[in-house]
A tleap script that builds the chain and sets N, CA, C and O, in Angstrom:
source leaprc.protein.ff14SB
mol = sequence {
  NMET SER ALA GLY ARG SER ARG LYS VAL TRP
  VAL LYS LEU SER GLY ALA TYR ARG ASN ALA
  GLY HIE GLY ALA GLY GLU ALA THR ALA LEU
  ALA ALA ILE PRO LEU LEU LYS ALA SER HIE
  GLY LEU ASP ARG LEU VAL TRP GLY SER ASP
  TRP PRO HIE THR LEU PHE GLU GLN SER ALA
  SER TYR THR THR GLU ARG ARG LEU LEU ASP
  SER TRP LEU PRO ASP LEU ARG GLU ARG ASP
  ILE VAL LEU GLU SER THR PRO GLY ALA LEU
  PHE ARG PHE ASP CALA
}
set mol.1.N position { 7.340 -13.764 -7.607 }
set mol.1.CA position { 7.888 -13.142 -6.630 }
set mol.1.C position { 9.501 -13.089 -7.110 }
set mol.1.O position { 10.308 -12.770 -6.236 }
set mol.2.N position { 9.992 -13.377 -8.413 }
set mol.2.CA position { 11.158 -13.261 -9.011 }
set mol.2.C position { 11.288 -11.698 -9.236 }
set mol.2.O position { 12.365 -11.102 -9.193 }
set mol.3.N position { 9.846 -11.005 -9.525 }
set mol.3.CA position { 9.596 -9.859 -10.000 }
set mol.3.C position { 10.653 -8.963 -8.798 }
set mol.3.O position { 11.599 -8.206 -9.014 }
set mol.4.N position { 9.965 -9.469 -7.355 }
set mol.4.CA position { 10.524 -8.892 -6.376 }
set mol.4.C position { 11.717 -8.450 -6.195 }
set mol.4.O position { 12.116 -7.317 -5.925 }
set mol.5.N position { 12.491 -9.832 -6.431 }
set mol.5.CA position { 13.873 -9.986 -6.139 }
set mol.5.C position { 14.493 -9.268 -7.209 }
set mol.5.O position { 15.723 -9.249 -7.172 }
set mol.6.N position { 13.862 -8.600 -8.267 }
set mol.6.CA position { 14.848 -7.958 -9.435 }
set mol.6.C position { 14.882 -6.361 -8.857 }
set mol.6.O position { 15.329 -5.503 -9.618 }
set mol.7.N position { 14.463 -6.014 -7.667 }
set mol.7.CA position { 14.714 -4.475 -7.313 }
set mol.7.C position { 14.148 -3.539 -8.411 }
set mol.7.O position { 14.407 -2.341 -8.523 }
set mol.8.N position { 13.264 -4.340 -9.271 }
set mol.8.CA position { 12.996 -3.159 -10.251 }
set mol.8.C position { 11.482 -3.019 -10.006 }
set mol.8.O position { 10.942 -2.303 -10.848 }
set mol.9.N position { 10.669 -3.518 -9.074 }
set mol.9.CA position { 9.669 -3.576 -9.081 }
set mol.9.C position { 8.634 -2.411 -7.730 }
set mol.9.O position { 8.872 -2.751 -6.571 }
set mol.10.N position { 8.087 -1.756 -7.807 }
set mol.10.CA position { 7.887 -1.237 -6.997 }
set mol.10.C position { 6.228 -1.155 -6.864 }
set mol.10.O position { 5.702 -0.931 -7.954 }
set mol.11.N position { 5.372 -1.279 -5.845 }
set mol.11.CA position { 4.431 -1.842 -5.166 }
set mol.11.C position { 3.627 -0.681 -4.798 }
set mol.11.O position { 4.176 -0.064 -3.885 }
set mol.12.N position { 2.324 -0.064 -5.246 }
set mol.12.CA position { 1.600 0.971 -4.851 }
set mol.12.C position { 0.437 -0.154 -3.772 }
set mol.12.O position { -0.138 -1.136 -4.240 }
set mol.13.N position { 0.336 0.227 -2.554 }
set mol.13.CA position { -0.709 -0.105 -1.818 }
set mol.13.C position { -1.873 0.800 -1.726 }
set mol.13.O position { -1.872 1.803 -1.011 }
set mol.14.N position { -3.068 0.352 -2.612 }
set mol.14.CA position { -4.114 1.476 -2.460 }
set mol.14.C position { -5.164 0.753 -2.954 }
set mol.14.O position { -4.990 -0.399 -3.352 }
set mol.15.N position { -6.259 1.301 -2.978 }
set mol.15.CA position { -7.251 0.457 -4.084 }
set mol.15.C position { -7.946 -0.442 -3.452 }
set mol.15.O position { -9.083 -0.257 -3.886 }
set mol.16.N position { -7.989 -1.259 -2.739 }
set mol.16.CA position { -8.127 -2.663 -2.260 }
set mol.16.C position { -9.588 -2.763 -2.245 }
set mol.16.O position { -10.103 -3.857 -2.476 }
set mol.17.N position { -10.483 -1.484 -1.937 }
set mol.17.CA position { -12.033 -1.785 -2.133 }
set mol.17.C position { -12.469 -1.456 -3.658 }
set mol.17.O position { -13.606 -1.088 -3.952 }
set mol.18.N position { -11.261 -1.663 -4.729 }
set mol.18.CA position { -11.415 -2.203 -6.297 }
set mol.18.C position { -11.611 -3.870 -6.427 }
set mol.18.O position { -11.965 -4.588 -7.362 }
set mol.19.N position { -11.295 -4.079 -5.334 }
set mol.19.CA position { -10.791 -5.545 -5.603 }
set mol.19.C position { -12.141 -6.552 -5.630 }
set mol.19.O position { -12.314 -7.526 -6.363 }
set mol.20.N position { -13.235 -5.894 -4.380 }
set mol.20.CA position { -13.890 -6.719 -4.086 }
set mol.20.C position { -15.123 -6.162 -3.013 }
set mol.20.O position { -14.572 -5.617 -2.057 }
set mol.21.N position { -15.944 -6.147 -2.942 }
set mol.21.CA position { -17.371 -5.310 -2.017 }
set mol.21.C position { -17.328 -5.974 -0.263 }
set mol.21.O position { -16.869 -7.051 0.118 }
set mol.22.N position { -17.767 -5.239 0.274 }
set mol.22.CA position { -18.177 -5.716 1.390 }
set mol.22.C position { -17.071 -6.124 2.455 }
set mol.22.O position { -17.195 -6.835 3.453 }
set mol.23.N position { -16.008 -5.502 1.978 }
set mol.23.CA position { -14.670 -5.374 3.033 }
set mol.23.C position { -14.125 -7.188 2.436 }
set mol.23.O position { -13.466 -7.826 3.256 }
set mol.24.N position { -14.317 -7.601 1.606 }
set mol.24.CA position { -13.521 -8.788 0.731 }
set mol.24.C position { -12.133 -8.574 0.535 }
set mol.24.O position { -11.155 -9.203 0.939 }
set mol.25.N position { -12.313 -6.950 -0.585 }
set mol.25.CA position { -10.771 -6.652 -1.161 }
set mol.25.C position { -10.029 -6.185 -0.047 }
set mol.25.O position { -8.805 -6.203 -0.182 }
set mol.26.N position { -10.544 -5.727 1.133 }
set mol.26.CA position { -9.684 -5.419 2.117 }
set mol.26.C position { -9.037 -6.606 2.745 }
set mol.26.O position { -7.814 -6.605 2.884 }
set mol.27.N position { -9.630 -7.441 3.067 }
set mol.27.CA position { -9.222 -8.449 3.675 }
set mol.27.C position { -8.182 -9.338 2.661 }
set mol.27.O position { -7.182 -9.954 3.029 }
set mol.28.N position { -8.546 -9.259 1.713 }
set mol.28.CA position { -7.142 -9.901 0.387 }
set mol.28.C position { -6.323 -9.138 0.643 }
set mol.28.O position { -5.264 -9.723 0.867 }
set mol.29.N position { -6.226 -7.742 0.761 }
set mol.29.CA position { -4.872 -6.887 1.078 }
set mol.29.C position { -4.498 -7.135 2.181 }
set mol.29.O position { -3.326 -7.511 2.226 }
set mol.30.N position { -5.107 -7.072 3.275 }
set mol.30.CA position { -4.134 -7.480 4.824 }
set mol.30.C position { -3.363 -9.107 4.369 }
set mol.30.O position { -2.183 -9.390 4.573 }
set mol.31.N position { -4.497 -10.093 3.660 }
set mol.31.CA position { -3.690 -11.296 4.027 }
set mol.31.C position { -2.500 -10.971 2.804 }
set mol.31.O position { -1.517 -11.709 2.878 }
set mol.32.N position { -2.487 -10.008 1.755 }
set mol.32.CA position { -1.232 -10.132 0.597 }
set mol.32.C position { -0.038 -9.213 1.683 }
set mol.32.O position { 1.092 -9.697 1.619 }
set mol.33.N position { -0.127 -8.384 2.326 }
set mol.33.CA position { 0.843 -7.219 2.832 }
set mol.33.C position { 1.930 -8.332 3.621 }
set mol.33.O position { 2.970 -7.706 3.826 }
set mol.34.N position { 2.046 -9.655 4.098 }
set mol.34.CA position { 3.245 -10.207 4.473 }
set mol.34.C position { 3.713 -11.090 3.465 }
set mol.34.O position { 4.728 -11.768 3.625 }
set mol.35.N position { 2.842 -11.119 2.164 }
set mol.35.CA position { 3.522 -11.733 1.256 }
set mol.35.C position { 4.713 -10.622 0.118 }
set mol.35.O position { 5.780 -10.815 -0.465 }
set mol.36.N position { 3.977 -9.733 0.243 }
set mol.36.CA position { 4.908 -8.306 -0.485 }
set mol.36.C position { 5.657 -8.347 0.214 }
set mol.36.O position { 6.777 -8.682 -0.174 }
set mol.37.N position { 5.441 -8.032 1.602 }
set mol.37.CA position { 6.835 -7.451 2.108 }
set mol.37.C position { 7.840 -8.580 2.209 }
set mol.37.O position { 8.981 -8.207 2.479 }
set mol.38.N position { 7.675 -9.755 2.064 }
set mol.38.CA position { 8.719 -11.186 1.970 }
set mol.38.C position { 9.152 -10.946 0.750 }
set mol.38.O position { 10.371 -10.911 0.584 }
set mol.39.N position { 8.381 -10.756 -0.228 }
set mol.39.CA position { 8.981 -10.844 -1.561 }
set mol.39.C position { 9.449 -9.578 -2.373 }
set mol.39.O position { 10.038 -9.634 -3.453 }
set mol.40.N position { 9.116 -8.470 -1.724 }
set mol.40.CA position { 9.750 -7.318 -2.539 }
set mol.40.C position { 10.352 -6.120 -1.413 }
set mol.40.O position { 11.054 -5.146 -1.686 }
set mol.41.N position { 9.889 -6.493 -0.234 }
set mol.41.CA position { 10.533 -5.600 1.045 }
set mol.41.C position { 9.892 -4.090 1.368 }
set mol.41.O position { 9.516 -3.257 0.543 }
set mol.42.N position { 9.887 -4.025 2.416 }
set mol.42.CA position { 9.020 -2.627 2.818 }
set mol.42.C position { 9.703 -1.665 1.918 }
set mol.42.O position { 8.889 -0.848 1.487 }
set mol.43.N position { 10.893 -1.473 1.486 }
set mol.43.CA position { 11.294 -0.378 0.655 }
set mol.43.C position { 11.037 -0.788 -0.994 }
set mol.43.O position { 11.805 -0.417 -1.882 }
set mol.44.N position { 10.060 -1.454 -1.186 }
set mol.44.CA position { 9.583 -1.325 -2.534 }
set mol.44.C position { 8.126 -1.141 -2.509 }
set mol.44.O position { 7.530 -1.125 -3.586 }
set mol.45.N position { 7.436 -0.991 -1.328 }
set mol.45.CA position { 6.085 -0.898 -1.424 }
set mol.45.C position { 5.551 0.675 -0.769 }
set mol.45.O position { 5.947 1.217 0.263 }
set mol.46.N position { 4.880 0.998 -1.418 }
set mol.46.CA position { 4.454 2.902 -1.349 }
set mol.46.C position { 2.809 2.935 -1.165 }
set mol.46.O position { 1.990 2.128 -1.606 }
set mol.47.N position { 2.630 3.897 -0.523 }
set mol.47.CA position { 1.237 3.795 -0.029 }
set mol.47.C position { 0.661 5.010 -0.965 }
set mol.47.O position { 1.376 5.969 -1.256 }
set mol.48.N position { -0.651 4.888 -1.398 }
set mol.48.CA position { -1.381 5.835 -1.921 }
set mol.48.C position { -3.096 5.810 -2.070 }
set mol.48.O position { -3.856 4.895 -2.387 }
set mol.49.N position { -3.318 7.066 -1.741 }
set mol.49.CA position { -4.863 6.884 -1.122 }
set mol.49.C position { -5.817 6.663 -2.401 }
set mol.49.O position { -6.991 6.300 -2.321 }
set mol.50.N position { -5.224 6.901 -3.422 }
set mol.50.CA position { -5.987 6.236 -4.876 }
set mol.50.C position { -7.197 6.950 -5.246 }
set mol.50.O position { -8.004 6.357 -5.962 }
set mol.51.N position { -7.490 8.369 -4.789 }
set mol.51.CA position { -8.199 9.593 -4.821 }
set mol.51.C position { -7.841 9.966 -6.395 }
set mol.51.O position { -6.655 9.859 -6.704 }
set mol.52.N position { -8.402 10.225 -7.005 }
set mol.52.CA position { -10.039 10.395 -6.591 }
set mol.52.C position { -10.405 8.707 -6.832 }
set mol.52.O position { -9.839 7.859 -7.523 }
set mol.53.N position { -11.478 8.641 -6.038 }
set mol.53.CA position { -12.350 7.152 -5.872 }
set mol.53.C position { -13.327 7.140 -6.933 }
set mol.53.O position { -14.533 7.168 -6.689 }
set mol.54.N position { -12.816 7.096 -8.197 }
set mol.54.CA position { -14.253 7.046 -9.169 }
set mol.54.C position { -14.787 6.130 -9.248 }
set mol.54.O position { -14.243 5.107 -9.666 }
set mol.55.N position { -15.888 6.175 -8.917 }
set mol.55.CA position { -16.914 5.421 -8.828 }
set mol.55.C position { -17.088 4.852 -7.699 }
set mol.55.O position { -18.158 4.243 -7.709 }
set mol.56.N position { -16.504 4.754 -6.665 }
set mol.56.CA position { -16.527 4.968 -5.239 }
set mol.56.C position { -16.838 5.869 -3.940 }
set mol.56.O position { -16.823 5.771 -2.713 }
set mol.57.N position { -17.109 6.739 -4.882 }
set mol.57.CA position { -17.305 8.208 -3.693 }
set mol.57.C position { -17.980 7.703 -2.424 }
set mol.57.O position { -17.561 7.834 -1.275 }
set mol.58.N position { -18.869 7.226 -2.746 }
set mol.58.CA position { -19.745 6.662 -1.593 }
set mol.58.C position { -19.296 5.970 -0.335 }
set mol.58.O position { -19.643 6.265 0.809 }
set mol.59.N position { -18.427 4.953 -0.722 }
set mol.59.CA position { -17.674 3.848 -0.256 }
set mol.59.C position { -16.253 4.148 0.509 }
set mol.59.O position { -15.793 3.766 1.585 }
set mol.60.N position { -15.716 5.091 -0.638 }
set mol.60.CA position { -14.133 5.092 -0.195 }
set mol.60.C position { -13.798 6.902 0.339 }
set mol.60.O position { -14.451 7.848 -0.101 }
set mol.61.N position { -12.831 7.013 1.194 }
set mol.61.CA position { -12.171 8.481 0.917 }
set mol.61.C position { -10.856 8.342 1.710 }
set mol.61.O position { -10.524 7.253 2.178 }
set mol.62.N position { -10.250 9.250 1.828 }
set mol.62.CA position { -8.898 9.476 2.428 }
set mol.62.C position { -8.831 9.027 3.553 }
set mol.62.O position { -8.027 8.144 3.853 }
set mol.63.N position { -9.681 9.565 4.398 }
set mol.63.CA position { -9.593 8.849 6.140 }
set mol.63.C position { -9.876 7.641 6.221 }
set mol.63.O position { -9.406 7.099 7.222 }
set mol.64.N position { -10.507 6.954 5.503 }
set mol.64.CA position { -10.984 5.558 5.563 }
set mol.64.C position { -9.841 4.695 4.744 }
set mol.64.O position { -9.654 3.583 5.237 }
set mol.65.N position { -9.322 4.895 3.990 }
set mol.65.CA position { -7.684 4.101 3.035 }
set mol.65.C position { -6.661 4.696 3.963 }
set mol.65.O position { -5.653 4.027 4.191 }
set mol.66.N position { -6.789 5.752 4.465 }
set mol.66.CA position { -5.629 6.088 5.723 }
set mol.66.C position { -5.464 5.037 6.795 }
set mol.66.O position { -4.405 4.415 6.865 }
set mol.67.N position { -6.439 4.812 7.620 }
set mol.67.CA position { -7.095 4.167 8.440 }
set mol.67.C position { -6.318 2.708 8.002 }
set mol.67.O position { -5.386 2.168 8.599 }
set mol.68.N position { -6.919 2.311 6.925 }
set mol.68.CA position { -6.753 0.632 6.585 }
set mol.68.C position { -5.256 0.400 6.503 }
set mol.68.O position { -4.877 -0.713 6.868 }
set mol.69.N position { -4.013 1.579 5.933 }
set mol.69.CA position { -2.932 1.395 6.047 }
set mol.69.C position { -2.507 1.338 7.447 }
set mol.69.O position { -1.414 0.825 7.689 }
set mol.70.N position { -3.228 1.798 8.406 }
set mol.70.CA position { -2.570 1.341 9.869 }
set mol.70.C position { -2.829 -0.035 10.363 }
set mol.70.O position { -2.273 -0.604 11.303 }
set mol.71.N position { -4.010 -0.595 9.373 }
set mol.71.CA position { -4.274 -1.886 10.286 }
set mol.71.C position { -3.187 -2.945 9.234 }
set mol.71.O position { -2.605 -3.957 9.625 }
set mol.72.N position { -3.145 -2.405 7.951 }
set mol.72.CA position { -2.012 -3.526 7.277 }
set mol.72.C position { -0.598 -3.349 7.585 }
set mol.72.O position { 0.243 -4.195 7.280 }
set mol.73.N position { -0.336 -2.300 8.164 }
set mol.73.CA position { 0.928 -2.003 8.865 }
set mol.73.C position { 0.961 -1.513 10.055 }
set mol.73.O position { 1.180 -0.304 10.126 }
set mol.74.N position { 0.756 -2.282 11.339 }
set mol.74.CA position { 0.922 -1.409 12.556 }
set mol.74.C position { 1.612 -1.090 13.113 }
set mol.74.O position { 1.402 -0.371 14.090 }
set mol.75.N position { 2.990 -1.568 12.657 }
set mol.75.CA position { 4.197 -1.068 13.080 }
set mol.75.C position { 4.554 0.286 12.579 }
set mol.75.O position { 4.597 0.450 11.360 }
set mol.76.N position { 4.875 1.509 13.571 }
set mol.76.CA position { 4.994 2.427 12.895 }
set mol.76.C position { 6.139 2.753 11.942 }
set mol.76.O position { 6.092 3.402 10.897 }
set mol.77.N position { 7.359 2.057 12.631 }
set mol.77.CA position { 8.521 1.857 11.874 }
set mol.77.C position { 8.222 1.722 10.411 }
set mol.77.O position { 8.673 2.599 9.675 }
set mol.78.N position { 7.549 0.778 9.908 }
set mol.78.CA position { 7.309 -0.009 8.441 }
set mol.78.C position { 6.420 0.915 7.812 }
set mol.78.O position { 6.462 1.057 6.590 }
set mol.79.N position { 5.496 1.656 8.632 }
set mol.79.CA position { 4.380 2.665 8.033 }
set mol.79.C position { 5.552 3.550 8.019 }
set mol.79.O position { 5.911 3.379 6.854 }
set mol.80.N position { 6.397 4.384 8.525 }
set mol.80.CA position { 7.086 5.242 8.160 }
set mol.80.C position { 7.858 4.814 6.849 }
set mol.80.O position { 7.700 5.470 5.820 }
set mol.81.N position { 8.698 3.707 6.885 }
set mol.81.CA position { 9.482 3.306 5.550 }
set mol.81.C position { 8.303 3.548 4.412 }
set mol.81.O position { 8.438 4.432 3.566 }
set mol.82.N position { 7.337 2.841 4.451 }
set mol.82.CA position { 6.371 2.909 2.969 }
set mol.82.C position { 5.806 4.601 3.039 }
set mol.82.O position { 5.742 5.257 1.999 }
set mol.83.N position { 5.492 5.076 4.117 }
set mol.83.CA position { 4.998 6.405 3.593 }
set mol.83.C position { 5.914 7.506 3.174 }
set mol.83.O position { 5.571 8.557 2.633 }
set mol.84.N position { 7.446 7.030 3.577 }
set mol.84.CA position { 8.314 8.271 3.756 }
set mol.84.C position { 9.658 7.945 3.036 }
set mol.84.O position { 10.136 8.852 2.354 }
set mol.85.N position { 10.351 6.711 3.109 }
set mol.85.CA position { 11.592 6.222 2.894 }
set mol.85.C position { 11.440 5.789 1.716 }
set mol.85.O position { 12.139 6.490 0.984 }
set mol.86.N position { 10.701 4.717 0.915 }
set mol.86.CA position { 10.113 4.560 -0.246 }
set mol.86.C position { 9.552 5.567 -1.033 }
set mol.86.O position { 9.994 5.698 -2.174 }
set mol.87.N position { 8.650 6.311 -0.636 }
set mol.87.CA position { 8.270 7.398 -2.042 }
set mol.87.C position { 9.529 8.325 -2.232 }
set mol.87.O position { 9.707 8.864 -3.325 }
set mol.88.N position { 10.371 8.511 -1.233 }
set mol.88.CA position { 11.539 9.237 -1.477 }
set mol.88.C position { 12.654 8.792 -2.509 }
set mol.88.O position { 13.200 9.442 -3.401 }
set mol.89.N position { 12.817 7.495 -2.112 }
set mol.89.CA position { 13.698 6.747 -2.830 }
set mol.89.C position { 13.218 6.489 -4.577 }
set mol.89.O position { 13.884 6.488 -5.612 }
set mol.90.N position { 12.076 6.330 -4.361 }
set mol.90.CA position { 11.333 6.091 -5.977 }
set mol.90.C position { 11.320 7.389 -6.436 }
set mol.90.O position { 11.974 7.428 -7.479 }
set mol.91.N position { 10.737 8.825 -6.045 }
set mol.91.CA position { 10.772 9.997 -6.356 }
set mol.91.C position { 12.272 10.304 -6.576 }
set mol.91.O position { 12.564 10.942 -7.588 }
set mol.92.N position { 13.226 9.926 -5.755 }
set mol.92.CA position { 14.530 10.313 -5.943 }
set mol.92.C position { 14.372 11.985 -5.300 }
set mol.92.O position { 14.585 13.060 -5.859 }
set mol.93.N position { 13.866 11.640 -3.764 }
set mol.93.CA position { 13.779 13.075 -3.396 }
set mol.93.C position { 14.366 12.881 -2.237 }
set mol.93.O position { 14.107 11.904 -1.533 }
set mol.94.N position { 15.352 13.934 -1.870 }
set mol.94.CA position { 16.424 13.665 -0.649 }
set mol.94.C position { 15.894 14.764 0.071 }
set mol.94.O position { 15.670 15.815 -0.529 }
set mol.95.N position { 15.676 14.660 1.222 }
set mol.95.CA position { 15.036 15.385 2.190 }
set mol.95.C position { 16.476 16.405 2.796 }
set mol.95.O position { 16.315 17.221 3.704 }
savepdb mol mol.pdb
quit
């Protein structure tokens, strides 16, 4: 948790399917989201599709991964932070 408080760490939310099969990786990610929000803040969480899904082409796709983000962050405001504000700050992009 101290790494999150340092404000020097960014966490990419992606590739849950790589952690375990049969939905277990996705379930672990779902359980981790509240902890990551509390320890790092939404402004340090960034989403990525994790494409290409090397060695997982049969089970992973952009659409599936994007829907998974919606389940992790059902609140549209929170998703906007993770999808827009956070990457903008991380990559220093001023819209």
